[in-house]
Steps between C-alpha positions, in 0.01 A plus 500: 500500500800654324697766686544825309828679567434876493835613634823322591796612710836370385812428706344498846750535786421371849619676814439530873400829663757604759363841596246757379558793496853434388792576728665680208207697348247615760197465277208266579502409131850352521600175670823315562477152346730199505560344158739207471683601816540865393307798638325713238250788486147437371211730419175402679225683307229398748704569813442217751182378329295515822758303694561231237845631404709486813833372628555145378246519216580318177448746214509471122678775310643614170827684452468872432658659197615855450590750770312404818589499869392136533630196315169308510124548505263282703201360306369233738536347844442148631268495802355224716157560655273250670205632299665389174509131595255284308482161326719624215738727691585300810804713586320835507776658292390764250692742279353851526570764237619833637575714194214739401675585173479132409121523533497788252708304251271198532196726462627657178552156346178354639280780370619423147338156530149592622210632294435815705838644399562324169408793273693783664654762272724662759670381818711690751638404840509737799228737380387794715135585567406757762728450800583137423729315263349177373694194388346475153305719262326367188290646222239249382222582252566870549466478879766547766560212740692548825639189669651470848668175604541406865720213617340278766768309695317444830221275630261502793625305800319212667390591854411230753388545861780263599774717345783599730570863588807490275290376209232766556764773494579401141152574367322721757566821301454332164217332309391164647215251485353361822421128472415223745735253330750507210260319263278811495781728388521612138822661380417847364731755345453843659538853368598743628695355789779625721558717802328832572725802537256656747198372690250686282673433166389236253724207415600662169437870444662472155258227394208713620625792291519288185156353563349847547647612168373188321155557648501858368595374153226236502230740620591757237426238234737636237767237571528151645662426833651160585652369821695176463609299804784255441533234771874433525479154657350160420333394826184714484151367430319838507547876538368754746544869570642612831223580749696784660 
């Protein structure tokens, strides 16, 4: 099978997270990173990525241009999870994408290659409908098409009865799969995932809002509504929605 390159990032810079939020700019979107022995500021568009971007993390960045408060932007992070180990990936190391804007860029290029969007006559990014702003808007055969793209960086955890208390703390408030032994576990990407702001809140109120708007569009029948989920890692065999 031939790999098809949809989008490429040039001049990747590697760095190590020192602290987030930064000691210099008290924003959760800014981290102090070490690059070649020098401390720099980097924009983390997905915050801590559910605990994956933390002190000591190896991140992959590009240098910012123009007037910005940060010199770099983080696009990916190298993680090591026991669930990622298999016959091919014996180390368990996986690069996880953490830039939602990158998903939108990939989507715009990808849609140009598939039949459902091939004959569009108009395309606009960041289009407003109701109380939501969707990533892409198309006009195809005289019909409006609203597209929302969601990045999926997280997976369900493997839960064993023999797990230690420390291990259970990692996944107890997240999405996990109970199995009797590791051979029964199947790596699934999960959306939405994260931490609840309050006990009664959903994992992602923003995602719920977008889904409600897309449902309204679809039920009205005058336009098409599309939800695209981009899994930003290579170790998943399936996808599932979050049960909470």
